[in-house]
Legacy VTK file of the C-alpha trace (Angstrom):
# vtk DataFile Version 3.0
C-alpha trace
ASCII
DATASET POLYDATA
POINTS 216 float
24.002 -22.515 2.413
20.229 -22.026 2.264
17.678 -24.705 1.611
15.899 -23.037 -1.316
17.380 -23.384 -4.803
16.458 -21.368 -7.922
13.650 -23.743 -8.843
12.166 -23.361 -5.387
12.402 -19.589 -5.663
10.615 -19.632 -9.036
7.793 -21.570 -7.390
7.729 -19.012 -4.575
7.319 -16.179 -7.081
4.540 -18.000 -8.922
2.674 -18.664 -5.695
2.981 -15.243 -4.051
3.454 -12.616 -6.780
-0.299 -12.004 -7.337
-0.937 -11.344 -3.646
2.140 -9.148 -3.207
1.108 -7.141 -6.263
-2.428 -6.663 -4.884
-0.984 -5.528 -1.559
1.199 -2.928 -3.257
-1.685 -1.812 -5.455
-3.796 -1.239 -2.350
-1.044 0.887 -0.830
-0.037 2.918 -3.899
-3.360 3.003 -5.832
-1.375 2.959 -9.077
-1.006 -0.205 -11.142
2.262 0.766 -12.830
3.921 1.668 -9.523
2.587 -1.469 -7.855
4.116 -3.599 -10.599
7.449 -1.782 -10.335
7.476 -2.220 -6.560
6.514 -5.887 -6.866
9.454 -6.433 -9.220
11.750 -4.684 -6.746
10.359 -6.839 -3.953
11.141 -10.094 -5.733
14.537 -8.838 -6.872
15.448 -8.209 -3.242
13.938 -11.535 -2.265
16.031 -13.326 -4.904
19.208 -11.767 -3.561
18.382 -12.999 -0.068
16.384 -16.196 -0.609
19.289 -18.530 0.147
19.304 -17.248 3.716
15.794 -18.607 4.342
15.568 -21.560 6.681
13.203 -24.506 6.092
10.922 -23.387 8.932
10.706 -19.772 7.730
7.344 -18.218 6.865
8.151 -17.262 3.281
4.850 -15.426 2.788
5.402 -13.180 5.823
9.022 -12.679 4.721
7.878 -11.447 1.311
5.330 -9.102 2.876
8.095 -7.658 5.064
10.249 -6.995 2.001
7.308 -5.506 0.089
6.447 -3.248 3.025
10.018 -1.985 3.232
10.024 -1.320 -0.527
6.714 0.542 -0.216
7.939 2.650 2.696
11.061 3.627 0.747
8.834 4.544 -2.180
6.664 6.785 -0.036
9.688 8.468 1.506
10.836 9.379 -1.997
7.327 10.543 -2.854
7.260 12.678 0.287
10.455 14.435 -0.802
8.861 15.111 -4.180
5.795 16.555 -2.479
8.009 18.803 -0.389
9.920 19.980 -3.455
6.695 20.718 -5.292
5.111 22.524 -2.353
8.236 24.599 -1.721
8.714 25.732 -5.289
4.980 26.217 -5.850
4.775 28.424 -2.745
7.663 30.525 -4.017
5.676 31.068 -7.190
8.228 30.179 -9.811
10.433 27.341 -11.036
13.189 29.896 -11.193
13.444 29.687 -7.411
14.430 26.012 -7.556
18.023 25.385 -6.563
19.760 24.836 -9.894
19.055 22.269 -12.610
18.612 19.430 -10.121
15.992 21.348 -8.147
14.162 22.295 -11.315
14.172 18.683 -12.521
12.816 17.492 -9.160
10.106 20.132 -9.282
9.060 19.096 -12.801
8.909 15.434 -11.780
6.844 16.266 -8.701
4.455 18.478 -10.642
3.825 15.855 -13.328
3.463 13.135 -10.721
0.938 14.870 -8.481
-1.139 16.367 -11.275
-2.255 12.842 -12.122
-2.354 11.352 -8.615
-5.914 12.292 -7.688
-7.258 11.128 -11.066
-5.497 7.775 -10.696
-6.807 7.257 -7.186
-10.331 8.083 -8.251
-10.073 5.739 -11.247
-8.731 2.922 -9.079
-11.454 3.340 -6.473
-14.172 3.462 -9.121
-12.971 0.368 -10.978
-12.402 -1.484 -7.710
-15.966 -0.744 -6.691
-17.416 -1.668 -10.078
-15.566 -4.971 -9.930
-17.451 -5.824 -6.754
-20.947 -4.872 -7.871
-21.993 -8.504 -7.997
-21.893 -8.592 -4.195
-24.718 -6.062 -3.888
-28.434 -6.874 -3.940
-30.394 -4.982 -6.618
-29.807 -1.540 -8.148
-30.138 0.342 -4.867
-27.821 -2.092 -3.126
-25.302 -1.765 -5.942
-25.329 2.014 -5.641
-24.826 1.961 -1.882
-22.136 -0.693 -2.141
-20.247 1.269 -4.794
-20.434 4.446 -2.730
-19.167 2.602 0.334
-16.257 0.980 -1.490
-15.151 4.242 -3.083
-15.443 5.925 0.305
-13.429 3.154 1.957
-10.623 3.469 -0.603
-10.545 7.228 -0.059
-10.435 6.910 3.718
-7.720 4.237 3.674
-5.646 6.323 1.259
-5.776 9.218 3.723
-4.518 7.227 6.713
-0.973 7.756 8.018
1.330 5.339 6.209
1.944 2.878 9.050
-1.761 2.709 9.856
-2.607 2.139 6.194
-0.032 -0.623 5.852
-1.001 -2.254 9.152
-4.705 -2.172 8.281
-4.090 -3.706 4.850
-1.777 -6.399 6.191
-4.217 -7.368 8.948
-7.677 -6.886 7.511
-7.061 -7.680 3.849
-4.165 -10.155 3.868
-4.806 -11.531 7.376
-1.233 -11.521 8.638
-0.735 -12.056 12.354
0.606 -9.284 14.539
4.073 -10.792 14.812
4.407 -10.642 11.021
2.988 -7.110 10.882
5.429 -5.973 13.564
8.352 -7.395 11.592
7.089 -5.758 8.413
6.750 -2.346 10.070
9.867 -2.725 12.239
7.919 -2.073 15.419
6.689 -3.928 18.495
3.661 -6.190 18.418
1.823 -3.750 20.683
2.564 -0.936 18.238
1.320 -3.055 15.340
-1.939 -3.663 17.213
-2.227 0.044 17.951
-1.759 0.961 14.285
-4.576 -1.397 13.262
-6.818 -0.186 16.086
-6.322 3.473 15.191
-6.914 2.769 11.499
-10.132 0.896 12.225
-11.400 3.646 14.496
-10.791 6.319 11.853
-12.331 4.193 9.108
-15.443 3.383 11.158
-15.884 7.034 12.007
-15.653 8.004 8.339
-17.883 5.147 7.148
-20.604 5.606 9.744
-23.847 4.505 8.107
-22.306 2.549 5.209
-22.283 -0.782 7.060
-19.173 -2.366 5.529
-17.893 -5.359 7.553
-14.490 -4.464 9.006
-14.131 -6.999 11.778
-13.197 -6.389 15.402
-10.784 -3.812 16.766
-8.299 -6.545 17.708
-7.462 -4.949 21.038
LINES 1 217
216 0 1 2 3 4 5 6 7 8 9 10 11 12 13 14 15 16 17 18 19 20 21 22 23 24 25 26 27 28 29 30 31 32 33 34 35 36 37 38 39 40 41 42 43 44 45 46 47 48 49 50 51 52 53 54 55 56 57 58 59 60 61 62 63 64 65 66 67 68 69 70 71 72 73 74 75 76 77 78 79 80 81 82 83 84 85 86 87 88 89 90 91 92 93 94 95 96 97 98 99 100 101 102 103 104 105 106 107 108 109 110 111 112 113 114 115 116 117 118 119 120 121 122 123 124 125 126 127 128 129 130 131 132 133 134 135 136 137 138 139 140 141 142 143 144 145 146 147 148 149 150 151 152 153 154 155 156 157 158 159 160 161 162 163 164 165 166 167 168 169 170 171 172 173 174 175 176 177 178 179 180 181 182 183 184 185 186 187 188 189 190 191 192 193 194 195 196 197 198 199 200 201 202 203 204 205 206 207 208 209 210 211 212 213 214 215
């Protein structure tokens, strides 16, 4: 029997839902999907919360669940991309394999037609929400450009590097927690963050955003 009852779990949700949602928003760039994935995260957490021990790091545990949910989401999205690319290359929906293939193609087409617009909108709003940190009109312009660029670069990272970078540099999880979230060794977790930082610095050369050390 676990130590956390339903009241304790409700308090856990209240305390950590905003941060888990922000993490998923930073990985999906879509508010509606982030909310759906956050709900799935806490549903899974509820089913398993009685297995937590009193000395467990509940925050890291929730991030591990959220990361697994996100990775499953992106695997599904990857299959949709493949279906869209395959049918699009063949030139016609008629080449889809039966009704199921046609349905998958339609879903993929509708999904990816809006993806770039949503990412651009998210990056723009995210930058505008941080304008207060810039000094004067010129500083605001440069800051906005840098933040939009950063969002674009992070979105283009391989999935594990993107997740590792966000977990480490945004949410400040330690490498043990990141390794558990990504189901990899601690050395691999460090490598994912290092590679992400190197790619981001290369792409942001001249923007001067503070990204911290390479952690190697």
